[in-house]
C-alpha positions in Angstrom: 92.7 120.1 96.9 89.2 121.3 96.4 86.2 118.9 96.4 84.9 117.4 93.3 82.1 119.8 92.5 84.0 122.9 93.2 87.0 121.7 91.3 84.9 120.8 88.3 83.1 124.2 88.3 86.5 125.9 88.4 87.9 124.0 85.4 84.7 124.7 83.5 85.1 128.4 84.1 88.8 128.3 83.1 87.9 126.4 80.0 85.6 129.1 78.9 88.1 131.8 79.7 90.9 130.1 77.7 88.4 129.3 74.9 89.6 125.7 74.4 85.9 124.6 74.5 83.6 126.4 72.1 80.5 127.9 73.7 78.2 126.1 71.3 79.7 122.7 72.3 79.0 122.9 76.0 76.2 121.0 77.8 73.1 120.1 75.9 69.9 121.8 77.1 67.8 118.7 76.5 69.2 115.6 78.3 68.4 112.0 77.9 65.4 111.0 80.0 65.1 107.2 79.3 67.3 104.6 77.7 64.6 104.0 75.1 65.4 107.3 73.5 68.8 106.0 72.4 69.3 104.6 69.0 71.3 101.6 70.2 71.8 98.3 68.5 69.4 95.5 69.5 71.9 93.4 71.5 72.6 96.4 73.7 68.9 97.2 74.2 68.4 93.6 75.4 71.3 93.8 77.9 69.9 97.1 79.3 66.4 95.5 79.6 68.0 92.5 81.3 69.5 94.8 83.9 66.2 96.6 84.3 67.8 100.0 83.5 65.2 102.6 82.6 66.3 106.0 83.6 70.0 107.1 83.1 72.0 108.9 85.8 73.0 112.5 85.1 76.5 111.5 83.9 75.0 108.9 81.5 72.2 111.3 80.2 74.8 113.9 79.3 77.7 111.7 78.1 76.1 108.9 76.1 74.4 111.1 73.3 77.6 113.1 72.7 79.8 109.9 72.7 77.5 108.2 70.3 78.0 111.1 67.9 81.8 110.5 68.1 82.6 113.5 70.2 85.4 113.7 72.8 84.1 114.1 76.3 85.5 115.7 79.4 83.5 114.3 82.3 83.8 115.7 85.8 81.9 113.5 88.2 82.4 111.7 91.4 82.6 107.9 91.8 79.4 106.0 92.1 77.5 108.1 89.5 77.3 105.5 86.8 80.4 106.6 84.8 81.2 103.1 83.5 77.9 102.7 81.6 78.4 106.2 80.3 81.4 105.2 78.3 80.8 101.4 78.0 77.5 101.7 76.1 78.7 104.0 73.4 81.9 101.9 72.9 79.9 98.6 72.6 77.4 100.3 70.3 80.2 101.5 68.0 82.3 98.4 67.7 79.5 95.8 68.3 77.5 96.8 65.2 80.5 96.4 62.8 81.2 92.7 63.4 84.9 93.1 63.0 87.3 90.4 63.8 89.7 91.1 66.7 93.3 91.5 65.5 96.1 89.9 67.6 97.8 92.4 70.0 96.0 95.3 68.4 92.9 96.4 70.4 90.4 98.9 69.0 89.5 100.3 72.5 91.7 101.0 75.5 90.2 101.8 78.9 92.8 102.9 81.4 92.1 102.6 85.2 94.2 103.4 88.2 93.8 100.1 90.2 93.4 96.4 89.6 90.0 96.4 91.4 88.6 99.1 89.3 89.9 97.5 86.1 88.2 94.2 87.0 84.9 96.0 87.8 85.1 97.8 84.5 85.7 94.5 82.7 82.7 93.0 84.5 80.5 95.9 83.3 81.6 95.4 79.7 80.8 91.7 80.0 77.4 92.5 81.4 76.4 95.1 78.8 78.0 93.2 75.9 76.8 89.7 76.8 74.7 89.5 73.6 77.6 90.7 71.4 80.5 88.6 70.0 83.3 90.8 71.3 86.5 89.9 73.0 87.9 91.9 75.9 91.2 91.4 77.8 92.1 92.7 81.3 95.7 93.7 81.9 96.9 94.5 85.4 99.8 93.7 87.7 100.0 91.5 90.7 99.5 88.3 88.7 101.5 86.5 86.1 101.3 88.0 82.7 101.2 84.7 80.9 97.4 84.4 80.6 97.1 88.1 79.6 99.7 87.7 76.8 97.9 84.6 75.5 94.6 86.4 75.4 96.2 89.3 73.6 97.7 87.0 71.0 94.2 85.6 70.3 92.9 89.1 69.7 90.8 91.6 71.6 88.4 94.3 70.7 88.5 96.0 74.1 91.6 96.3 76.4 91.1 97.3 80.0 94.4 98.0 81.7 96.3 99.6 84.5 99.2 101.8 83.5 102.1 99.8 84.9 101.4 96.5 83.3 100.2 98.1 80.1 103.6 99.8 79.6 105.4 96.5 80.5 103.5 94.6 77.8 104.0 97.5 75.3 107.7 97.4 75.9 107.7 93.6 75.3 105.9 94.0 72.0 102.7 92.3 73.2 100.5 95.4 72.7 100.3 97.7 69.6 98.1 100.8 69.9 98.4 102.0 66.4 94.9 100.7 65.4 93.2 102.2 68.5 90.0 104.0 67.7 88.6 104.8 71.2 90.5 105.7 74.4 89.0 106.1 77.9 90.9 107.5 80.9 88.9 106.8 84.1 89.6 108.4 87.5 92.5 110.6 86.1 92.9 112.4 89.5 93.4 109.1 91.3 96.2 108.2 88.8 97.8 111.5 89.6 97.6 110.7 93.3 99.3 107.4 92.7 102.2 108.9 90.7 101.1 107.7 87.3 101.4 111.0 85.5 104.6 110.1 83.6 103.1 106.8 82.6 100.0 108.5 81.3 102.0 110.8 79.2 104.0 107.9 77.8 100.8 106.0 76.9 99.1 109.0 75.4 102.2 109.6 73.2 101.7 106.1 71.7 98.0 106.7 70.7 97.1 107.5 67.1 96.0 111.0 66.3 92.7 110.0 64.9 90.7 108.6 67.8 87.8 109.4 70.1 88.8 110.1 73.7 86.6 110.1 76.9 88.2 111.6 80.0 86.8 111.3 83.5 87.9 112.7 86.8 86.3 113.4 90.1 88.5 116.5 90.6 90.5 118.7 88.3 93.8 119.8 89.7 96.0 121.9 87.4 98.1 118.9 86.1 94.9 117.0 85.2 93.5 120.0 83.4 96.7 120.3 81.4 96.6 116.6 80.6 93.0 116.9 79.4 93.8 119.8 77.1 96.6 117.7 75.5 94.3 114.7 75.1 91.0 116.0 74.0 89.9 117.8 70.8 86.9 120.1 70.9 85.3 118.1 73.8 81.8 118.2 75.1 82.1 119.2 78.8 79.9 117.3 81.3 80.0 118.7 84.8 77.8 116.6 87.0 77.6 118.3 90.4 74.8 116.5 92.4 72.3 118.5 94.3 73.7 117.1 97.5 77.4 116.1 97.4 78.5 112.7 98.5 79.7 114.1 101.8 76.4 115.8 102.5 74.1 112.9 101.8 75.9 110.6 104.1 75.0 110.6 107.8 78.4 111.3 109.5 79.1 110.6 113.1 82.1 111.1 115.3 83.2 109.2 118.4 86.1 110.3 120.6 87.7 107.1 121.7 91.2 106.1 122.6 93.0 103.3 120.7 92.3 100.7 123.4 88.5 101.2 123.2 88.1 101.2 119.5 87.5 97.5 119.0 84.8 97.2 121.7 83.1 100.3 120.2 83.2 98.9 116.7 81.7 95.6 117.8 78.9 97.4 119.6 78.1 99.5 116.4 78.1 96.4 114.2 75.5 94.8 116.5 73.4 97.8 117.6 73.2 99.6 114.3 72.5 96.5 112.2 75.5 97.2 110.0 74.7 94.4 107.5 77.6 95.4 105.1 80.4 97.5 106.6 83.8 98.6 105.3 86.2 99.5 108.1 89.3 101.5 107.2 92.6 101.2 109.0 95.8 103.2 108.5 98.2 100.3 108.0 98.2 96.9 106.4 99.2 95.2 109.6 96.4 97.0 111.4 93.9 95.7 108.8 95.0 92.1 109.3 95.0 92.3 113.1 91.6 93.9 113.2 90.0 91.4 110.8 91.4 88.5 112.8 90.1 89.9 116.1 86.6 90.5 114.6 86.6 87.0 113.2 87.5 85.5 116.6 84.8 87.5 118.3 82.0 86.1 116.0 81.9 88.7 113.2 82.6 87.5 109.7 85.4 89.7 108.5 88.1 89.7 105.9 91.0 92.1 105.2 92.1 93.7 101.8 95.2 95.7 101.2 98.2 96.1 98.9 100.2 93.2 100.3 97.5 90.7 99.5 97.8 88.8 96.3 95.4 89.7 93.5 93.6 86.4 93.9 93.2 86.9 97.7 91.9 90.5 97.1 89.3 89.2 94.6 88.2 86.4 96.9 87.7 89.0 99.7 85.8 91.4 97.5 83.6 88.6 96.1 82.8 87.2 99.6 81.9 90.7 100.7 79.8 91.3 97.5 77.9 88.0 98.1 77.3 88.8 101.8 79.4 85.9 102.9 81.3 88.3 105.2 79.8 91.2 107.1 82.9 93.4 107.4 85.6 94.3 104.9 88.7 95.7 106.6 90.6 97.8 104.2 93.4 100.3 103.8 93.2 103.3 101.5 94.4 101.3 98.5 90.8 100.1 98.3 89.1 103.5 99.0 88.3 104.1 95.3 88.7 100.6 94.1 85.6 99.2 95.7 82.3 99.6 93.8 79.8 97.5 95.7 76.1 98.4 96.1 74.4 98.2 99.5 77.3 99.2 101.8 75.4 100.4 104.8 78.3 101.7 107.0 81.8 103.0 106.6 83.9 103.1 109.7 87.1 105.1 109.9 88.8 103.0 112.6 91.9 105.1 112.1 91.5 108.8 111.0 93.2 109.1 107.6 96.3 111.2 107.2 95.0 113.0 104.1 91.7 114.8 104.1 91.0 113.7 100.5 91.2 110.1 101.7 88.3 110.7 104.1 86.0 111.7 101.2 87.1 108.7 99.2 86.6 106.4 102.1 83.1 107.5 103.0 82.2 107.5 99.3 82.0 103.7 99.5 78.5 104.2 101.1 75.7 106.4 99.8 76.5 105.5 96.2 74.3 106.4 93.2 72.2 108.7 95.4 71.5 106.1 98.2 71.9 107.1 101.8 74.7 105.7 104.0 76.4 106.1 107.4 80.0 107.0 108.0 81.4 106.7 111.5 84.8 108.0 112.5 86.8 107.0 115.6 89.2 109.7 116.8 91.7 109.3 119.5 93.4 112.2 121.3 96.5 111.7 119.0 94.4 112.0 115.9 92.7 115.4 116.6 95.0 117.2 114.3 94.0 115.0 111.3 90.4 115.5 112.3 90.7 119.3 112.2 92.2 119.1 108.7 89.3 116.9 107.5 86.7 119.3 108.9 88.4 122.2 107.3 88.6 120.4 103.9 84.9 119.4 103.8 83.8 122.7 105.4 81.8 120.8 108.0 82.3 120.0 111.7 81.6 116.3 112.1 78.6 115.8 114.4 79.2 113.9 117.7 77.5 110.6 117.8 75.1 110.0 120.7 76.1 107.8 123.6 79.8 108.7 123.5 82.0 106.2 125.3 83.3 107.4 128.7 86.5 109.3 128.2 89.7 108.3 130.0 91.3 111.4 131.4 94.9 112.1 130.5 97.4 111.6 133.3 98.5 115.2 134.2 101.7 113.7 135.7 102.6 111.9 132.5 105.9 113.1 131.0 105.5 115.0 127.7 107.4 113.4 124.9 110.5 115.3 124.0 110.7 116.8 120.5 113.6 117.9 118.3 116.7 116.1 117.2 118.8 117.3 120.1 116.4 115.6 122.6 117.0 112.2 121.0 120.8 112.4 120.4 123.9 112.7 122.5 126.1 114.6 120.1 129.9 114.7 120.6 131.2 117.9 121.9 134.9 118.7 121.5 137.5 118.4 124.2 140.7 116.6 125.4 141.4 112.9 125.2 139.8 112.3 128.5 136.7 114.3 127.6 136.5 112.4 124.2 136.7 109.0 125.9 134.1 110.1 128.5 131.9 111.4 125.7 132.2 108.1 123.8 131.3 106.2 126.9 128.3 108.4 127.5 127.2 108.1 123.9 127.6 104.3 124.1 125.4 104.2 127.2 122.9 106.5 125.5 122.7 104.2 122.5 122.2 101.2 124.7 119.4 102.8 126.6 117.8 104.1 123.4 117.4 100.7 121.7 114.4 99.5 123.6 112.6 102.8 123.0 113.3 102.5 119.2 111.9 99.0 119.1 108.9 100.2 121.0 108.3 103.1 118.6 108.7 100.8 115.6 106.1 98.5 117.1 103.7 101.3 117.6 104.1 102.5 114.0 103.6 99.1 112.5 
């Protein structure tokens, strides 16, 4: 999959060729320079002043004026660029100035997000920007009981922020009716595709009224997402925000070659020597995240783990502790790679090299957000060199070696190479007489007995 900027440029070119975006409705030549230029309602201006916002980010400068005019928007921008304010402010300005009462189970606005963490962060942003408005919002996501969510929907909500799975569940139960919806936001559409939500998205979009305003955001534009945007948007304004330096380029990346047994010691040294005040460490497995967090905690580093097997309340406690600097290290799996939006992350450490090159970009994007600088460090064992090559090919960059590389442990030249292929792991039956068959069965039984410890050992290594 191409990187965000290249993919967005490609969909922009295809859009022009297919003529589904008129030329005169492309990007505006004069962009918003300050928030004071916007004709926003007074409560929103107060909230913006409270947050000390003065200059909009590029995605905000190009999206907000078009959205305020009621236009559909196709926004192609990476995470950490200020997308939430780009759609939250126009929404709050539209419904906040009308003083309408919220109808039970019939929201006026639906914001769809791929993960619970992102849905919660979007909800927090709406609460911050809309704190001087008398609007109700409800968050709907899985991993918790639906009881409180249903009761909140019954009381009425102007804005509904939801993840696809729980939204469809509540729609099927009759707790959500989208027929009065006026504004629809699809955030991080490519992430939803990665998580297998495309059928759910099509189902939800089919339930939306024809007369609505739609805002569509994605960091990349693979063909299926392009097709989805064409079916969702009408005469959209296209906003293609490609930063002068991509997220990968503005992050100081370093590579250590270190075997598995030396990774913990190296990580602890980095946390001390490099003054990593707020670090996110990524592991490949959930068990690995738990084990690493426990070891760091025992060795004097305040650490907490977050992954898909944690309850929603545990995940939120972990994120809140990390956000408030109560813990120094957040150990995470890729489920959190795009779900974490916390300012001031100084370091990202790939304790395990990710299997997918895209995950590398998503991981290191947790630092260097909103134009800030950051440090991304990767630990690569000999067994992970293949994944490293794929990442370097994907980002078109050879990761620079960090100074002070740990001493390498030479591989044992006499070590037996692991056998490959199904035939090397099986003792298949070969035809013959009764004596041969019995002998073969006996050999097979012996082979199975001898294999069991190795199977357990392999399972232990994988977990």
